[in-house]
C-alpha positions as CSV (number, residue, x, y, z in Angstrom):
1,M,48.3,-19.1,67.1
2,S,47.4,-22.5,68.5
3,H,43.6,-23.1,69.0
4,T,44.4,-25.4,71.9
5,T,46.0,-24.2,75.2
6,A,46.4,-26.1,78.4
7,G,44.1,-28.8,76.9
8,V,41.3,-26.1,76.2
9,D,40.0,-25.7,72.6
10,I,39.7,-21.9,71.9
11,P,36.6,-21.3,69.9
12,D,37.3,-20.3,66.3
13,G,33.7,-20.1,64.9
14,P,32.5,-16.8,63.1
15,I,31.3,-15.2,66.3
16,A,34.3,-15.9,68.3
17,Q,36.7,-14.8,65.5
18,A,34.7,-11.6,65.1
19,A,34.9,-10.9,68.8
20,A,38.6,-11.6,69.0
21,D,39.3,-9.4,65.8
22,Q,37.3,-6.5,67.3
23,I,39.0,-6.6,70.7
24,R,42.4,-7.1,69.2
25,V,42.3,-3.7,67.5
26,T,40.5,-1.8,70.1
27,E,42.1,-2.9,73.4
28,S,45.6,-2.9,74.6
29,A,47.8,-6.1,74.5
30,L,47.6,-6.2,78.2
31,M,43.7,-6.4,78.2
32,F,43.6,-8.7,75.2
33,H,45.9,-11.3,76.7
34,H,44.2,-10.9,80.1
35,A,40.9,-11.8,78.3
36,Y,42.4,-15.0,76.9
37,R,43.9,-16.1,80.1
38,A,40.7,-15.5,82.0
39,F,38.8,-17.5,79.4
40,L,41.3,-20.4,79.7
41,F,41.0,-20.4,83.4
42,A,37.3,-20.2,83.3
43,V,37.0,-23.2,81.0
44,L,39.5,-25.3,83.2
45,T,37.3,-24.4,86.2
46,G,34.1,-25.5,84.3
47,H,35.8,-28.8,83.3
48,R,37.0,-29.5,86.7
49,Q,33.5,-28.9,88.1
50,H,31.8,-30.8,85.3
51,L,29.7,-27.7,84.4
52,K,27.7,-27.3,81.1
53,F,28.2,-24.1,79.2
54,D,28.7,-22.6,75.9
55,P,32.4,-22.0,75.3
56,E,31.9,-19.5,72.4
57,M,29.5,-17.4,74.6
58,L,32.0,-17.6,77.5
59,F,34.7,-16.5,75.1
60,V,32.7,-13.5,73.9
61,A,32.0,-12.6,77.6
62,M,35.7,-12.6,78.3
63,M,36.6,-10.7,75.2
64,F,34.2,-7.9,76.1
65,H,34.3,-7.8,79.9
66,N,36.7,-4.8,80.2
67,V,35.7,-2.6,77.1
68,G,33.8,-0.2,79.1
69,L,37.1,1.1,80.6
70,G,38.0,2.3,77.1
71,A,38.6,5.9,76.0
72,I,35.3,6.0,74.2
73,Y,33.4,5.6,77.6
74,R,35.4,8.4,79.4
75,T,32.1,10.4,79.5
76,S,29.9,7.6,80.6
77,I,28.1,7.8,83.9
78,N,27.4,3.9,84.0
79,R,29.4,1.4,85.8
80,F,32.1,0.1,83.4
81,E,30.7,-3.3,83.6
82,I,27.3,-2.1,82.2
83,D,29.0,-0.4,79.3
84,S,31.0,-3.6,78.6
85,A,27.9,-5.7,78.9
86,N,25.9,-3.5,76.6
87,E,28.6,-3.5,74.0
88,A,28.8,-7.3,74.1
89,R,25.0,-7.7,73.8
90,D,24.9,-5.2,70.8
91,F,27.8,-7.3,69.2
92,L,25.9,-10.6,69.7
93,R,22.7,-9.1,68.3
94,Q,24.6,-7.9,65.2
95,N,26.0,-11.3,64.9
96,A,22.6,-13.1,65.0
97,A,23.1,-14.7,68.3
98,A,20.2,-16.0,70.1
99,D,18.5,-13.5,72.5
100,H,18.8,-15.8,75.5
101,A,22.5,-16.1,74.8
102,A,23.0,-12.4,74.6
103,A,21.2,-11.9,77.8
104,E,23.3,-14.4,79.6
105,V,26.5,-12.8,78.3
106,W,25.2,-9.5,79.5
107,T,24.6,-10.7,83.0
108,A,27.9,-12.5,83.2
109,I,29.8,-9.2,82.4
110,A,27.6,-6.9,84.4
111,L,28.2,-9.0,87.6
112,H,31.8,-10.2,87.2
113,T,33.1,-7.9,89.7
114,T,30.3,-8.3,92.2
115,P,31.4,-10.7,95.0
116,G,29.1,-13.4,96.3
117,I,26.6,-13.4,93.5
118,P,28.0,-14.9,90.2
119,E,28.8,-18.3,91.7
120,H,25.1,-18.9,92.5
121,M,24.0,-18.2,88.9
122,S,24.3,-20.0,85.6
123,P,27.6,-21.7,84.8
124,L,28.5,-19.0,82.3
125,V,27.9,-16.3,84.8
126,A,29.8,-18.1,87.5
127,L,32.7,-19.0,85.2
128,T,33.2,-15.4,83.8
129,S,33.8,-14.2,87.2
130,A,35.9,-17.1,88.3
131,G,38.2,-16.7,85.3
132,V,38.6,-13.1,85.8
133,Q,39.2,-13.4,89.5
134,M,41.8,-16.2,88.8
135,D,43.8,-14.1,86.5
136,L,43.5,-10.8,88.5
137,R,44.0,-11.9,92.0
138,G,44.9,-15.7,91.9
139,A,41.6,-16.9,93.3
140,R,41.7,-20.6,93.7
141,Y,45.3,-20.5,92.3
142,D,46.1,-24.0,93.7
143,D,43.2,-25.6,91.9
144,F,45.1,-25.4,88.6
145,T,48.2,-27.4,88.1
146,A,51.6,-25.8,87.6
147,E,51.6,-27.2,84.0
148,Q,48.2,-25.6,83.4
149,R,49.3,-22.2,84.6
150,E,52.5,-22.3,82.6
151,D,50.7,-23.4,79.4
152,V,48.3,-20.4,79.8
153,L,51.3,-18.0,80.4
154,Q,53.4,-19.4,77.5
155,A,50.5,-18.7,75.1
156,F,49.3,-15.3,76.6
157,P,52.0,-13.8,78.8
158,R,51.4,-11.5,81.7
159,E,53.6,-8.7,80.7
160,S,56.1,-7.1,83.2
161,G,54.4,-5.1,85.9
162,F,51.0,-6.5,85.0
163,K,49.5,-6.2,88.6
164,K,50.2,-2.4,88.7
165,K,49.3,-1.8,85.1
166,I,45.9,-3.5,85.3
167,I,45.0,-1.4,88.5
168,Q,46.0,1.7,86.5
169,A,43.8,0.7,83.6
170,Y,41.0,0.2,85.8
171,A,41.5,3.5,87.6
172,R,41.7,5.5,84.4
173,G,38.6,4.0,83.2
174,M,36.7,5.0,86.3
175,E,38.2,8.1,87.7
176,H,35.7,10.3,85.9
177,R,32.7,8.4,87.4
178,P,33.7,7.7,91.1
179,E,30.2,7.4,92.2
180,T,29.8,4.3,90.2
181,T,32.2,2.4,92.5
182,F,29.8,2.5,95.4
183,G,29.3,-1.0,96.9
184,T,31.8,-2.8,94.6
185,V,35.5,-3.7,94.5
186,N,36.0,-0.8,92.1
187,A,36.1,1.5,95.2
188,D,39.3,-0.2,96.2
189,V,40.8,0.7,92.9
190,L,40.1,4.5,93.2
191,D,40.9,4.4,97.0
192,R,44.4,3.3,96.1
193,W,44.8,5.4,92.8
194,D,43.3,8.8,93.7
195,P,44.5,10.5,97.0
196,N,41.3,12.8,96.8
197,Y,38.9,9.9,96.4
198,R,36.5,9.6,99.2
199,R,34.3,6.4,99.1
200,L,30.6,6.6,99.9
201,N,29.6,4.9,103.1
202,F,26.2,3.1,103.3
203,C,25.9,3.8,107.0
204,G,26.6,7.5,106.4
205,L,24.0,7.7,103.7
206,V,21.3,6.1,105.9
207,L,22.2,8.3,109.0
208,G,22.5,11.4,106.9
209,S,19.2,10.9,104.9
210,E,16.2,13.2,105.0
211,W,14.2,10.8,107.2
212,Q,13.6,12.1,110.7
213,N,14.4,8.8,112.5
């Protein structure tokens, strides 16, 4: 595998290699390639915006950002992003990463599906969300050249039916904990996936509370 794609050097230090090795054997090829594409789009965004960030920590954030959807978390009551963030933090601590780096990766993963917040935080947090959103829904698609997009896809293809398959993967990782989707884009996933799902409504919660007025 080339360590340079679309002009981006893919980290190959001990922590990055350990992260990639762990995710390669625990996640599907669909999720594994999504993580790589999201990383590449994130780095390209960072370079375009002249941001300073740690590529290896960004790589780890991308590798782990969806692990909370996995089968081992099918009894968890946390938002999947929190399970993902916790696992990334544990991994970094086990690999002797600095505490501040582990904390920043945790924050980046925990907030990567929360609209309107990451872009106002550190570059690593902002870029984690930006890279994921580009690969999932084409956010700022035209900010990337056709050559950059093609290079990324040549190295880490979007498999046939990716759009529907990724939604299915998210739904299956959250269908046992529907209450955790409240106030997030994850509610949209279960709304489309499960005909019996009824999303919570903030106004309804306020009006139906125990307060008298």
